[in-house]
PDB file of the backbone (N, CA, C, O) and the ligand in Angstrom, with CONECT records:
HET     ZN  A 101       1
ATOM      1  N   MET A   1       0.810  -1.227  -0.085  1.00  0.00           N
ATOM      2  CA  MET A   1       0.039   0.034   0.101  1.00  0.00           C
ATOM      3  C   MET A   1       0.940   1.303  -0.020  1.00  0.00           C
ATOM      4  O   MET A   1       2.163   1.292   0.114  1.00  0.00           O
ATOM      5  N   MET A   2       0.197   2.366  -0.283  1.00  0.00           N
ATOM      6  CA  MET A   2       0.889   3.651  -0.316  1.00  0.00           C
ATOM      7  C   MET A   2       1.218   4.045   1.096  1.00  0.00           C
ATOM      8  O   MET A   2       0.407   3.920   2.013  1.00  0.00           O
ATOM      9  N   LEU A   3       2.432   4.526   1.243  1.00  0.00           N
ATOM     10  CA  LEU A   3       2.844   5.072   2.522  1.00  0.00           C
ATOM     11  C   LEU A   3       2.534   6.501   2.787  1.00  0.00           C
ATOM     12  O   LEU A   3       2.630   7.282   1.840  1.00  0.00           O
ATOM     13  N   ARG A   4       2.169   6.948   3.977  1.00  0.00           N
ATOM     14  CA  ARG A   4       2.014   8.281   4.222  1.00  0.00           C
ATOM     15  C   ARG A   4       3.176   9.091   4.000  1.00  0.00           C
ATOM     16  O   ARG A   4       3.052  10.122   3.338  1.00  0.00           O
ATOM     17  N   HIS A   5       4.379   8.732   4.506  1.00  0.00           N
ATOM     18  CA  HIS A   5       5.560   9.470   4.222  1.00  0.00           C
ATOM     19  C   HIS A   5       6.032   9.370   2.741  1.00  0.00           C
ATOM     20  O   HIS A   5       6.802  10.212   2.279  1.00  0.00           O
ATOM     21  N   GLN A   6       5.590   8.393   2.050  1.00  0.00           N
ATOM     22  CA  GLN A   6       5.789   8.307   0.539  1.00  0.00           C
ATOM     23  C   GLN A   6       5.213   9.604   0.029  1.00  0.00           C
ATOM     24  O   GLN A   6       5.861  10.306  -0.748  1.00  0.00           O
ATOM     25  N   ASN A   7       3.984   9.943   0.458  1.00  0.00           N
ATOM     26  CA  ASN A   7       3.245  11.124  -0.219  1.00  0.00           C
ATOM     27  C   ASN A   7       3.984  12.422   0.211  1.00  0.00           C
ATOM     28  O   ASN A   7       4.052  13.403  -0.530  1.00  0.00           O
ATOM     29  N   LEU A   8       4.551  12.368   1.492  1.00  0.00           N
ATOM     30  CA  LEU A   8       5.243  13.495   1.942  1.00  0.00           C
ATOM     31  C   LEU A   8       6.442  13.758   1.030  1.00  0.00           C
ATOM     32  O   LEU A   8       6.641  14.861   0.520  1.00  0.00           O
ATOM     33  N   VAL A   9       7.239  12.686   0.848  1.00  0.00           N
ATOM     34  CA  VAL A   9       8.449  12.768  -0.128  1.00  0.00           C
ATOM     35  C   VAL A   9       7.954  13.266  -1.471  1.00  0.00           C
ATOM     36  O   VAL A   9       8.635  14.111  -2.052  1.00  0.00           O
ATOM     37  N   HIS A  10       6.913  12.855  -1.978  1.00  0.00           N
ATOM     38  CA  HIS A  10       6.326  13.304  -3.321  1.00  0.00           C
ATOM     39  C   HIS A  10       6.182  14.797  -3.379  1.00  0.00           C
ATOM     40  O   HIS A  10       6.780  15.512  -4.183  1.00  0.00           O
ATOM     41  N   VAL A  11       5.274  15.241  -2.388  1.00  0.00           N
ATOM     42  CA  VAL A  11       4.909  16.641  -2.402  1.00  0.00           C
ATOM     43  C   VAL A  11       5.998  17.650  -2.210  1.00  0.00           C
ATOM     44  O   VAL A  11       5.989  18.761  -2.738  1.00  0.00           O
ATOM     45  N   LEU A  12       7.106  17.111  -1.277  1.00  0.00           N
ATOM     46  CA  LEU A  12       8.197  18.094  -1.160  1.00  0.00           C
ATOM     47  C   LEU A  12       9.038  18.089  -2.364  1.00  0.00           C
ATOM     48  O   LEU A  12       9.542  19.164  -2.689  1.00  0.00           O
ATOM     49  N   ARG A  13       9.263  17.067  -3.063  1.00  0.00           N
ATOM     50  CA  ARG A  13      10.040  17.047  -4.270  1.00  0.00           C
ATOM     51  C   ARG A  13       9.276  17.839  -5.398  1.00  0.00           C
ATOM     52  O   ARG A  13       9.861  18.630  -6.137  1.00  0.00           O
ATOM     53  N   GLU A  14       7.975  17.580  -5.474  1.00  0.00           N
ATOM     54  CA  GLU A  14       7.263  18.264  -6.546  1.00  0.00           C
ATOM     55  C   GLU A  14       7.270  19.809  -6.304  1.00  0.00           C
ATOM     56  O   GLU A  14       7.451  20.580  -7.246  1.00  0.00           O
ATOM     57  N   ALA A  15       7.085  20.217  -5.111  1.00  0.00           N
ATOM     58  CA  ALA A  15       7.145  21.677  -4.772  1.00  0.00           C
ATOM     59  C   ALA A  15       8.480  22.266  -5.040  1.00  0.00           C
ATOM     60  O   ALA A  15       8.578  23.380  -5.554  1.00  0.00           O
ATOM     61  N   ARG A  16       9.642  21.461  -4.664  1.00  0.00           N
ATOM     62  CA  ARG A  16      10.860  22.039  -5.048  1.00  0.00           C
ATOM     63  C   ARG A  16      11.160  22.227  -6.426  1.00  0.00           C
ATOM     64  O   ARG A  16      11.738  23.232  -6.839  1.00  0.00           O
ATOM     65  N   GLN A  17      10.721  21.129  -7.269  1.00  0.00           N
ATOM     66  CA  GLN A  17      10.832  21.269  -8.699  1.00  0.00           C
ATOM     67  C   GLN A  17      10.074  22.485  -9.238  1.00  0.00           C
ATOM     68  O   GLN A  17      10.542  23.193 -10.130  1.00  0.00           O
ATOM     69  N   GLY A  18       8.859  22.704  -8.651  1.00  0.00           N
ATOM     70  CA  GLY A  18       8.049  23.888  -9.092  1.00  0.00           C
ATOM     71  C   GLY A  18       8.889  25.276  -8.815  1.00  0.00           C
ATOM     72  O   GLY A  18       9.014  26.136  -9.687  1.00  0.00           O
ATOM     73  N   VAL A  19       9.384  25.376  -7.648  1.00  0.00           N
ATOM     74  CA  VAL A  19      10.268  26.491  -7.272  1.00  0.00           C
ATOM     75  C   VAL A  19      11.395  26.695  -8.128  1.00  0.00           C
ATOM     76  O   VAL A  19      11.877  27.814  -8.305  1.00  0.00           O
ATOM     77  N   LEU A  20      11.864  25.583  -8.701  1.00  0.00           N
ATOM     78  CA  LEU A  20      13.174  25.708  -9.580  1.00  0.00           C
ATOM     79  C   LEU A  20      12.635  25.995 -10.969  1.00  0.00           C
ATOM     80  O   LEU A  20      13.459  26.075 -11.880  1.00  0.00           O
ATOM     81  N   GLY A  21      11.329  26.161 -11.238  1.00  0.00           N
ATOM     82  CA  GLY A  21      10.843  26.580 -12.527  1.00  0.00           C
ATOM     83  C   GLY A  21      10.383  25.567 -13.314  1.00  0.00           C
ATOM     84  O   GLY A  21      10.072  25.867 -14.466  1.00  0.00           O
ATOM     85  N   ASN A  22      10.251  24.259 -12.902  1.00  0.00           N
ATOM     86  CA  ASN A  22       9.677  23.254 -13.711  1.00  0.00           C
ATOM     87  C   ASN A  22       8.188  23.265 -13.693  1.00  0.00           C
ATOM     88  O   ASN A  22       7.563  23.658 -12.708  1.00  0.00           O
ATOM     89  N   ALA A  23       7.610  22.826 -14.802  1.00  0.00           N
ATOM     90  CA  ALA A  23       6.101  22.732 -14.886  1.00  0.00           C
ATOM     91  C   ALA A  23       5.600  21.562 -14.115  1.00  0.00           C
ATOM     92  O   ALA A  23       6.399  20.765 -13.624  1.00  0.00           O
ATOM     93  N   PHE A  24       4.281  21.420 -13.982  1.00  0.00           N
ATOM     94  CA  PHE A  24       3.837  20.234 -13.263  1.00  0.00           C
ATOM     95  C   PHE A  24       4.252  18.929 -13.775  1.00  0.00           C
ATOM     96  O   PHE A  24       4.821  18.165 -12.995  1.00  0.00           O
ATOM     97  N   PRO A  25       4.030  18.555 -15.056  1.00  0.00           N
ATOM     98  CA  PRO A  25       4.267  17.247 -15.405  1.00  0.00           C
ATOM     99  C   PRO A  25       5.785  16.784 -15.093  1.00  0.00           C
ATOM    100  O   PRO A  25       6.006  15.760 -14.446  1.00  0.00           O
ATOM    101  N   PRO A  26       6.684  17.503 -15.535  1.00  0.00           N
ATOM    102  CA  PRO A  26       8.109  16.977 -15.115  1.00  0.00           C
ATOM    103  C   PRO A  26       8.274  16.993 -13.616  1.00  0.00           C
ATOM    104  O   PRO A  26       8.976  16.102 -13.138  1.00  0.00           O
ATOM    105  N   SER A  27       7.724  17.881 -12.806  1.00  0.00           N
ATOM    106  CA  SER A  27       7.883  17.903 -11.383  1.00  0.00           C
ATOM    107  C   SER A  27       7.181  16.713 -10.812  1.00  0.00           C
ATOM    108  O   SER A  27       7.683  16.183  -9.820  1.00  0.00           O
ATOM    109  N   HIS A  28       6.075  16.230 -11.324  1.00  0.00           N
ATOM    110  CA  HIS A  28       5.319  15.171 -10.876  1.00  0.00           C
ATOM    111  C   HIS A  28       6.154  13.922 -11.195  1.00  0.00           C
ATOM    112  O   HIS A  28       6.253  13.081 -10.301  1.00  0.00           O
ATOM    113  N   VAL A  29       6.729  13.721 -12.304  1.00  0.00           N
ATOM    114  CA  VAL A  29       7.531  12.539 -12.670  1.00  0.00           C
ATOM    115  C   VAL A  29       8.675  12.534 -11.755  1.00  0.00           C
ATOM    116  O   VAL A  29       8.927  11.470 -11.188  1.00  0.00           O
ATOM    117  N   ARG A  30       9.401  13.553 -11.524  1.00  0.00           N
ATOM    118  CA  ARG A  30      10.565  13.526 -10.646  1.00  0.00           C
ATOM    119  C   ARG A  30      10.091  13.211  -9.169  1.00  0.00           C
ATOM    120  O   ARG A  30      10.827  12.528  -8.458  1.00  0.00           O
ATOM    121  N   ALA A  31       9.007  13.639  -8.735  1.00  0.00           N
ATOM    122  CA  ALA A  31       8.429  13.278  -7.412  1.00  0.00           C
ATOM    123  C   ALA A  31       8.139  11.838  -7.320  1.00  0.00           C
ATOM    124  O   ALA A  31       8.337  11.238  -6.264  1.00  0.00           O
ATOM    125  N   ILE A  32       7.686  11.260  -8.354  1.00  0.00           N
ATOM    126  CA  ILE A  32       7.334   9.803  -8.403  1.00  0.00           C
ATOM    127  C   ILE A  32       8.696   8.925  -8.323  1.00  0.00           C
ATOM    128  O   ILE A  32       8.749   7.846  -7.732  1.00  0.00           O
ATOM    129  N   VAL A  33       9.663   9.456  -8.916  1.00  0.00           N
ATOM    130  CA  VAL A  33      10.995   8.668  -8.819  1.00  0.00           C
ATOM    131  C   VAL A  33      11.481   8.772  -7.405  1.00  0.00           C
ATOM    132  O   VAL A  33      12.002   7.786  -6.883  1.00  0.00           O
ATOM    133  N   ASP A  34      11.344   9.920  -6.734  1.00  0.00           N
ATOM    134  CA  ASP A  34      11.895  10.052  -5.326  1.00  0.00           C
ATOM    135  C   ASP A  34      11.073   9.194  -4.487  1.00  0.00           C
ATOM    136  O   ASP A  34      11.613   8.485  -3.637  1.00  0.00           O
ATOM    137  N   GLU A  35       9.693   9.197  -4.669  1.00  0.00           N
ATOM    138  CA  GLU A  35       8.914   8.374  -3.718  1.00  0.00           C
ATOM    139  C   GLU A  35       9.171   6.860  -3.947  1.00  0.00           C
ATOM    140  O   GLU A  35       9.082   6.101  -2.983  1.00  0.00           O
ATOM    141  N   ASN A  36       9.459   6.426  -5.073  1.00  0.00           N
ATOM    142  CA  ASN A  36       9.832   5.007  -5.289  1.00  0.00           C
ATOM    143  C   ASN A  36      11.120   4.609  -4.684  1.00  0.00           C
ATOM    144  O   ASN A  36      11.312   3.463  -4.281  1.00  0.00           O
ATOM    145  N   VAL A  37      12.089   5.642  -4.612  1.00  0.00           N
ATOM    146  CA  VAL A  37      13.357   5.369  -3.940  1.00  0.00           C
ATOM    147  C   VAL A  37      13.004   5.139  -2.419  1.00  0.00           C
ATOM    148  O   VAL A  37      13.413   4.168  -1.783  1.00  0.00           O
ATOM    149  N   PHE A  38      12.174   6.170  -1.888  1.00  0.00           N
ATOM    150  CA  PHE A  38      11.656   6.030  -0.532  1.00  0.00           C
ATOM    151  C   PHE A  38      11.080   4.657  -0.216  1.00  0.00           C
ATOM    152  O   PHE A  38      11.408   4.029   0.790  1.00  0.00           O
ATOM    153  N   ARG A  39      10.186   4.208  -1.142  1.00  0.00           N
ATOM    154  CA  ARG A  39       9.502   2.907  -0.861  1.00  0.00           C
ATOM    155  C   ARG A  39      10.544   1.829  -0.832  1.00  0.00           C
ATOM    156  O   ARG A  39      10.440   0.925  -0.003  1.00  0.00           O
ATOM    157  N   GLN A  40      11.528   1.865  -1.671  1.00  0.00           N
ATOM    158  CA  GLN A  40      12.500   0.871  -1.698  1.00  0.00           C
ATOM    159  C   GLN A  40      13.312   0.925  -0.340  1.00  0.00           C
ATOM    160  O   GLN A  40      13.561  -0.116   0.267  1.00  0.00           O
ATOM    161  N   GLU A  41      13.680   2.046   0.078  1.00  0.00           N
ATOM    162  CA  GLU A  41      14.381   2.152   1.388  1.00  0.00           C
ATOM    163  C   GLU A  41      13.655   1.661   2.446  1.00  0.00           C
ATOM    164  O   GLU A  41      14.282   1.178   3.389  1.00  0.00           O
ATOM    165  N   GLN A  42      12.352   1.692   2.475  1.00  0.00           N
ATOM    166  CA  GLN A  42      11.451   1.171   3.484  1.00  0.00           C
ATOM    167  C   GLN A  42      11.063  -0.142   3.309  1.00  0.00           C
ATOM    168  O   GLN A  42      10.237  -0.630   4.081  1.00  0.00           O
ATOM    169  N   GLY A  43      11.620  -0.895   2.251  1.00  0.00           N
ATOM    170  CA  GLY A  43      11.398  -2.362   2.154  1.00  0.00           C
ATOM    171  C   GLY A  43      10.037  -2.703   1.570  1.00  0.00           C
ATOM    172  O   GLY A  43       9.541  -3.818   1.730  1.00  0.00           O
ATOM    173  N   GLN A  44       9.425  -1.704   0.875  1.00  0.00           N
ATOM    174  CA  GLN A  44       8.005  -1.933   0.298  1.00  0.00           C
ATOM    175  C   GLN A  44       8.331  -2.576  -1.054  1.00  0.00           C
ATOM    176  O   GLN A  44       9.395  -2.286  -1.602  1.00  0.00           O
ATOM    177  N   ILE A  45       7.472  -3.436  -1.623  1.00  0.00           N
ATOM    178  CA  ILE A  45       7.558  -3.923  -2.897  1.00  0.00           C
ATOM    179  C   ILE A  45       6.611  -3.034  -3.685  1.00  0.00           C
ATOM    180  O   ILE A  45       5.703  -2.414  -3.130  1.00  0.00           O
ATOM    181  N   GLY A  46       6.853  -2.985  -5.042  1.00  0.00           N
ATOM    182  CA  GLY A  46       5.992  -2.261  -5.866  1.00  0.00           C
ATOM    183  C   GLY A  46       6.477  -0.787  -6.071  1.00  0.00           C
ATOM    184  O   GLY A  46       6.916  -0.088  -5.157  1.00  0.00           O
ATOM    185  N   THR A  47       6.355  -0.409  -7.327  1.00  0.00           N
ATOM    186  CA  THR A  47       6.738   1.035  -7.665  1.00  0.00           C
ATOM    187  C   THR A  47       5.610   1.714  -8.470  1.00  0.00           C
ATOM    188  O   THR A  47       4.907   1.038  -9.221  1.00  0.00           O
ATOM    189  N   LEU A  48       5.436   2.995  -8.329  1.00  0.00           N
ATOM    190  CA  LEU A  48       4.488   3.715  -9.167  1.00  0.00           C
ATOM    191  C   LEU A  48       5.202   4.034 -10.487  1.00  0.00           C
ATOM    192  O   LEU A  48       6.418   4.222 -10.450  1.00  0.00           O
ATOM    193  N   ASP A  49       4.554   4.107 -11.627  1.00  0.00           N
ATOM    194  CA  ASP A  49       5.074   4.673 -12.824  1.00  0.00           C
ATOM    195  C   ASP A  49       4.693   6.092 -12.994  1.00  0.00           C
ATOM    196  O   ASP A  49       3.886   6.631 -12.237  1.00  0.00           O
ATOM    197  N   GLN A  50       5.278   6.718 -14.006  1.00  0.00           N
ATOM    198  CA  GLN A  50       4.955   8.244 -14.104  1.00  0.00           C
ATOM    199  C   GLN A  50       3.497   8.500 -14.616  1.00  0.00           C
ATOM    200  O   GLN A  50       3.116   9.668 -14.701  1.00  0.00           O
ATOM    201  N   PHE A  51       2.716   7.538 -14.938  1.00  0.00           N
ATOM    202  CA  PHE A  51       1.356   7.757 -15.452  1.00  0.00           C
ATOM    203  C   PHE A  51       0.365   7.654 -14.374  1.00  0.00           C
ATOM    204  O   PHE A  51      -0.806   7.428 -14.678  1.00  0.00           O
ATOM    205  N   GLN A  52       0.722   7.803 -13.105  1.00  0.00           N
ATOM    206  CA  GLN A  52      -0.285   7.505 -11.980  1.00  0.00           C
ATOM    207  C   GLN A  52      -0.735   8.908 -11.574  1.00  0.00           C
ATOM    208  O   GLN A  52      -0.004   9.888 -11.722  1.00  0.00           O
ATOM    209  N   PRO A  53      -1.986   8.969 -11.045  1.00  0.00           N
ATOM    210  CA  PRO A  53      -2.952   7.890 -10.924  1.00  0.00           C
ATOM    211  C   PRO A  53      -3.775   7.822 -12.207  1.00  0.00           C
ATOM    212  O   PRO A  53      -3.755   8.754 -13.011  1.00  0.00           O
ATOM    213  N   ALA A  54      -4.472   6.761 -12.391  1.00  0.00           N
ATOM    214  CA  ALA A  54      -5.503   6.615 -13.447  1.00  0.00           C
ATOM    215  C   ALA A  54      -6.808   7.194 -12.851  1.00  0.00           C
ATOM    216  O   ALA A  54      -7.238   6.716 -11.801  1.00  0.00           O
ATOM    217  N   GLN A  55      -7.447   8.187 -13.467  1.00  0.00           N
ATOM    218  CA  GLN A  55      -8.648   8.614 -12.934  1.00  0.00           C
ATOM    219  C   GLN A  55      -9.941   8.215 -13.651  1.00  0.00           C
ATOM    220  O   GLN A  55     -10.062   8.429 -14.857  1.00  0.00           O
ATOM    221  N   VAL A  56     -10.920   7.632 -12.920  1.00  0.00           N
ATOM    222  CA  VAL A  56     -12.118   7.232 -13.583  1.00  0.00           C
ATOM    223  C   VAL A  56     -13.194   7.819 -12.695  1.00  0.00           C
ATOM    224  O   VAL A  56     -13.396   7.411 -11.551  1.00  0.00           O
ATOM    225  N   GLY A  57     -13.908   8.841 -13.297  1.00  0.00           N
ATOM    226  CA  GLY A  57     -15.000   9.600 -12.498  1.00  0.00           C
ATOM    227  C   GLY A  57     -14.328  10.135 -11.363  1.00  0.00           C
ATOM    228  O   GLY A  57     -13.313  10.793 -11.593  1.00  0.00           O
ATOM    229  N   THR A  58     -14.726   9.970 -10.076  1.00  0.00           N
ATOM    230  CA  THR A  58     -14.204  10.572  -8.891  1.00  0.00           C
ATOM    231  C   THR A  58     -13.313   9.523  -8.234  1.00  0.00           C
ATOM    232  O   THR A  58     -13.034   9.654  -7.042  1.00  0.00           O
ATOM    233  N   ASP A  59     -12.856   8.507  -8.925  1.00  0.00           N
ATOM    234  CA  ASP A  59     -11.968   7.477  -8.402  1.00  0.00           C
ATOM    235  C   ASP A  59     -10.482   7.749  -8.931  1.00  0.00           C
ATOM    236  O   ASP A  59     -10.287   8.048 -10.109  1.00  0.00           O
ATOM    237  N   LEU A  60      -9.506   7.637  -8.056  1.00  0.00           N
ATOM    238  CA  LEU A  60      -8.118   7.558  -8.547  1.00  0.00           C
ATOM    239  C   LEU A  60      -7.505   6.219  -8.167  1.00  0.00           C
ATOM    240  O   LEU A  60      -7.505   5.813  -7.004  1.00  0.00           O
ATOM    241  N   ARG A  61      -6.971   5.534  -9.209  1.00  0.00           N
ATOM    242  CA  ARG A  61      -6.430   4.196  -9.012  1.00  0.00           C
ATOM    243  C   ARG A  61      -4.914   4.284  -9.169  1.00  0.00           C
ATOM    244  O   ARG A  61      -4.376   4.812 -10.143  1.00  0.00           O
ATOM    245  N   TRP A  62      -4.273   3.739  -8.160  1.00  0.00           N
ATOM    246  CA  TRP A  62      -2.846   3.793  -8.109  1.00  0.00           C
ATOM    247  C   TRP A  62      -2.340   2.335  -8.311  1.00  0.00           C
ATOM    248  O   TRP A  62      -2.559   1.474  -7.459  1.00  0.00           O
ATOM    249  N   ASP A  63      -1.676   2.085  -9.431  1.00  0.00           N
ATOM    250  CA  ASP A  63      -1.030   0.684  -9.729  1.00  0.00           C
ATOM    251  C   ASP A  63       0.372   0.704  -9.363  1.00  0.00           C
ATOM    252  O   ASP A  63       1.153   1.592  -9.707  1.00  0.00           O
ATOM    253  N   PHE A  64       0.677  -0.342  -8.626  1.00  0.00           N
ATOM    254  CA  PHE A  64       2.104  -0.621  -8.170  1.00  0.00           C
ATOM    255  C   PHE A  64       2.652  -1.795  -9.085  1.00  0.00           C
ATOM    256  O   PHE A  64       2.079  -2.879  -9.188  1.00  0.00           O
ATOM    257  N   GLN A  65       3.773  -1.472  -9.706  1.00  0.00           N
ATOM    258  CA  GLN A  65       4.452  -2.535 -10.539  1.00  0.00           C
ATOM    259  C   GLN A  65       5.438  -3.259  -9.725  1.00  0.00           C
ATOM    260  O   GLN A  65       6.134  -2.668  -8.900  1.00  0.00           O
ATOM    261  N   HIS A  66       5.519  -4.570  -9.942  1.00  0.00           N
ATOM    262  CA  HIS A  66       6.612  -5.394  -9.322  1.00  0.00           C
ATOM    263  C   HIS A  66       6.999  -6.445 -10.511  1.00  0.00           C
ATOM    264  O   HIS A  66       6.129  -7.060 -11.127  1.00  0.00           O
ATOM    265  N   ASN A  67       8.298  -6.578 -10.751  1.00  0.00           N
ATOM    266  CA  ASN A  67       8.734  -7.518 -11.793  1.00  0.00           C
ATOM    267  C   ASN A  67       7.990  -7.346 -13.089  1.00  0.00           C
ATOM    268  O   ASN A  67       7.673  -8.330 -13.758  1.00  0.00           O
ATOM    269  N   GLY A  68       7.695  -6.079 -13.468  1.00  0.00           N
ATOM    270  CA  GLY A  68       7.173  -5.734 -14.768  1.00  0.00           C
ATOM    271  C   GLY A  68       5.565  -5.905 -14.944  1.00  0.00           C
ATOM    272  O   GLY A  68       5.020  -5.763 -16.039  1.00  0.00           O
ATOM    273  N   ALA A  69       4.957  -6.181 -13.908  1.00  0.00           N
ATOM    274  CA  ALA A  69       3.528  -6.403 -13.926  1.00  0.00           C
ATOM    275  C   ALA A  69       2.953  -5.559 -12.708  1.00  0.00           C
ATOM    276  O   ALA A  69       3.615  -5.234 -11.722  1.00  0.00           O
ATOM    277  N   VAL A  70       1.630  -5.259 -12.928  1.00  0.00           N
ATOM    278  CA  VAL A  70       0.960  -4.594 -11.744  1.00  0.00           C
ATOM    279  C   VAL A  70       0.749  -5.700 -10.596  1.00  0.00           C
ATOM    280  O   VAL A  70       0.051  -6.685 -10.839  1.00  0.00           O
ATOM    281  N   ALA A  71       1.281  -5.550  -9.505  1.00  0.00           N
ATOM    282  CA  ALA A  71       1.268  -6.481  -8.519  1.00  0.00           C
ATOM    283  C   ALA A  71       0.063  -6.337  -7.669  1.00  0.00           C
ATOM    284  O   ALA A  71      -0.597  -7.306  -7.295  1.00  0.00           O
ATOM    285  N   PHE A  72      -0.239  -4.977  -7.340  1.00  0.00           N
ATOM    286  CA  PHE A  72      -1.379  -4.538  -6.572  1.00  0.00           C
ATOM    287  C   PHE A  72      -1.768  -3.181  -6.848  1.00  0.00           C
ATOM    288  O   PHE A  72      -0.986  -2.457  -7.465  1.00  0.00           O
ATOM    289  N   PHE A  73      -3.000  -2.710  -6.425  1.00  0.00           N
ATOM    290  CA  PHE A  73      -3.380  -1.309  -6.568  1.00  0.00           C
ATOM    291  C   PHE A  73      -4.185  -0.916  -5.492  1.00  0.00           C
ATOM    292  O   PHE A  73      -4.719  -1.766  -4.779  1.00  0.00           O
ATOM    293  N   GLU A  74      -4.340   0.396  -5.285  1.00  0.00           N
ATOM    294  CA  GLU A  74      -5.316   0.986  -4.411  1.00  0.00           C
ATOM    295  C   GLU A  74      -6.115   2.001  -5.113  1.00  0.00           C
ATOM    296  O   GLU A  74      -5.619   2.719  -5.982  1.00  0.00           O
ATOM    297  N   THR A  75      -7.325   2.070  -4.754  1.00  0.00           N
ATOM    298  CA  THR A  75      -8.342   2.997  -5.372  1.00  0.00           C
ATOM    299  C   THR A  75      -8.839   3.925  -4.382  1.00  0.00           C
ATOM    300  O   THR A  75      -9.429   3.477  -3.398  1.00  0.00           O
ATOM    301  N   TRP A  76      -8.662   5.208  -4.535  1.00  0.00           N
ATOM    302  CA  TRP A  76      -9.131   6.278  -3.715  1.00  0.00           C
ATOM    303  C   TRP A  76     -10.494   6.799  -4.220  1.00  0.00           C
ATOM    304  O   TRP A  76     -10.550   7.350  -5.319  1.00  0.00           O
ATOM    305  N   HIS A  77     -11.557   6.650  -3.481  1.00  0.00           N
ATOM    306  CA  HIS A  77     -12.740   7.097  -3.818  1.00  0.00           C
ATOM    307  C   HIS A  77     -12.957   8.493  -3.318  1.00  0.00           C
ATOM    308  O   HIS A  77     -12.979   8.669  -2.100  1.00  0.00           O
ATOM    309  N   LEU A  78     -13.136   9.594  -4.209  1.00  0.00           N
ATOM    310  CA  LEU A  78     -13.202  10.892  -3.764  1.00  0.00           C
ATOM    311  C   LEU A  78     -14.660  11.392  -3.584  1.00  0.00           C
ATOM    312  O   LEU A  78     -15.591  10.830  -4.162  1.00  0.00           O
ATOM    313  N   SER A  79     -14.834  12.438  -2.789  1.00  0.00           N
ATOM    314  CA  SER A  79     -16.014  13.070  -2.674  1.00  0.00           C
ATOM    315  C   SER A  79     -16.438  13.772  -4.012  1.00  0.00           C
ATOM    316  O   SER A  79     -15.562  13.918  -4.865  1.00  0.00           O
ATOM    317  N   GLY A  80     -17.717  14.220  -4.268  1.00  0.00           N
ATOM    318  CA  GLY A  80     -18.149  14.702  -5.466  1.00  0.00           C
ATOM    319  C   GLY A  80     -17.378  16.064  -5.845  1.00  0.00           C
ATOM    320  O   GLY A  80     -17.200  16.365  -7.026  1.00  0.00           O
ATOM    321  N   ASP A  81     -16.953  16.832  -4.833  1.00  0.00           N
ATOM    322  CA  ASP A  81     -16.187  17.954  -5.173  1.00  0.00           C
ATOM    323  C   ASP A  81     -14.655  17.665  -5.265  1.00  0.00           C
ATOM    324  O   ASP A  81     -13.842  18.588  -5.317  1.00  0.00           O
ATOM    325  N   MET A  82     -14.301  16.383  -5.284  1.00  0.00           N
ATOM    326  CA  MET A  82     -12.869  15.897  -5.481  1.00  0.00           C
ATOM    327  C   MET A  82     -11.950  16.512  -4.374  1.00  0.00           C
ATOM    328  O   MET A  82     -10.730  16.468  -4.533  1.00  0.00           O
ATOM    329  N   LEU A  83     -12.475  17.066  -3.293  1.00  0.00           N
ATOM    330  CA  LEU A  83     -11.605  17.618  -2.222  1.00  0.00           C
ATOM    331  C   LEU A  83     -11.271  16.669  -1.083  1.00  0.00           C
ATOM    332  O   LEU A  83     -10.429  16.980  -0.241  1.00  0.00           O
ATOM    333  N   GLY A  84     -11.939  15.488  -1.050  1.00  0.00           N
ATOM    334  CA  GLY A  84     -11.699  14.681   0.029  1.00  0.00           C
ATOM    335  C   GLY A  84     -11.769  13.153  -0.366  1.00  0.00           C
ATOM    336  O   GLY A  84     -12.423  12.813  -1.352  1.00  0.00           O
ATOM    337  N   ILE A  85     -11.155  12.321   0.339  1.00  0.00           N
ATOM    338  CA  ILE A  85     -11.111  10.857   0.192  1.00  0.00           C
ATOM    339  C   ILE A  85     -12.277  10.352   1.001  1.00  0.00           C
ATOM    340  O   ILE A  85     -12.228  10.580   2.210  1.00  0.00           O
ATOM    341  N   THR A  86     -13.361   9.676   0.505  1.00  0.00           N
ATOM    342  CA  THR A  86     -14.310   9.018   1.286  1.00  0.00           C
ATOM    343  C   THR A  86     -13.965   7.681   1.700  1.00  0.00           C
ATOM    344  O   THR A  86     -14.365   7.263   2.787  1.00  0.00           O
ATOM    345  N   SER A  87     -13.215   6.926   0.886  1.00  0.00           N
ATOM    346  CA  SER A  87     -12.826   5.545   1.224  1.00  0.00           C
ATOM    347  C   SER A  87     -11.709   5.159   0.258  1.00  0.00           C
ATOM    348  O   SER A  87     -11.520   5.761  -0.799  1.00  0.00           O
ATOM    349  N   ILE A  88     -10.972   4.115   0.680  1.00  0.00           N
ATOM    350  CA  ILE A  88      -9.891   3.476  -0.124  1.00  0.00           C
ATOM    351  C   ILE A  88     -10.104   2.005  -0.203  1.00  0.00           C
ATOM    352  O   ILE A  88     -10.333   1.336   0.804  1.00  0.00           O
ATOM    353  N   ASP A  89     -10.028   1.495  -1.419  1.00  0.00           N
ATOM    354  CA  ASP A  89     -10.033  -0.039  -1.550  1.00  0.00           C
ATOM    355  C   ASP A  89      -8.606  -0.480  -1.949  1.00  0.00           C
ATOM    356  O   ASP A  89      -7.875   0.213  -2.656  1.00  0.00           O
ATOM    357  N   TYR A  90      -8.257  -1.719  -1.428  1.00  0.00           N
ATOM    358  CA  TYR A  90      -6.919  -2.234  -1.763  1.00  0.00           C
ATOM    359  C   TYR A  90      -7.166  -3.577  -2.407  1.00  0.00           C
ATOM    360  O   TYR A  90      -8.092  -4.323  -2.089  1.00  0.00           O
ATOM    361  N   SER A  91      -6.252  -3.829  -3.352  1.00  0.00           N
ATOM    362  CA  SER A  91      -6.259  -5.091  -4.121  1.00  0.00           C
ATOM    363  C   SER A  91      -4.863  -5.646  -4.307  1.00  0.00           C
ATOM    364  O   SER A  91      -3.984  -4.856  -4.649  1.00  0.00           O
ATOM    365  N   PRO A  92      -4.575  -6.887  -4.124  1.00  0.00           N
ATOM    366  CA  PRO A  92      -5.585  -7.928  -3.782  1.00  0.00           C
ATOM    367  C   PRO A  92      -5.833  -7.850  -2.189  1.00  0.00           C
ATOM    368  O   PRO A  92      -6.632  -8.616  -1.651  1.00  0.00           O
TER     369      PRO A  92
HETATM  370 ZN    ZN A 101       2.551  14.811  -8.119  1.00  0.00          ZN2+
END
């Protein structure tokens, strides 16, 4: 599953890249690289790729790859205004 501090690493890196003048897409990709390094340091399996998350309606799906395939995913169900998470599903 996604780690809380993984998200912290992501937003700190993304903000730094923005301050350095990078647009959102490259800042986001760089942030994913850093959060995957953090996951590895914490002994977690699975990495996010740069195309995360997939959005379907008010759901955000985060796929974690391991050995070249999606090993598991979690889906965040957002409120109608997209400002809050109402629940999270984990698979498997
Ligand atoms: Zn981001």
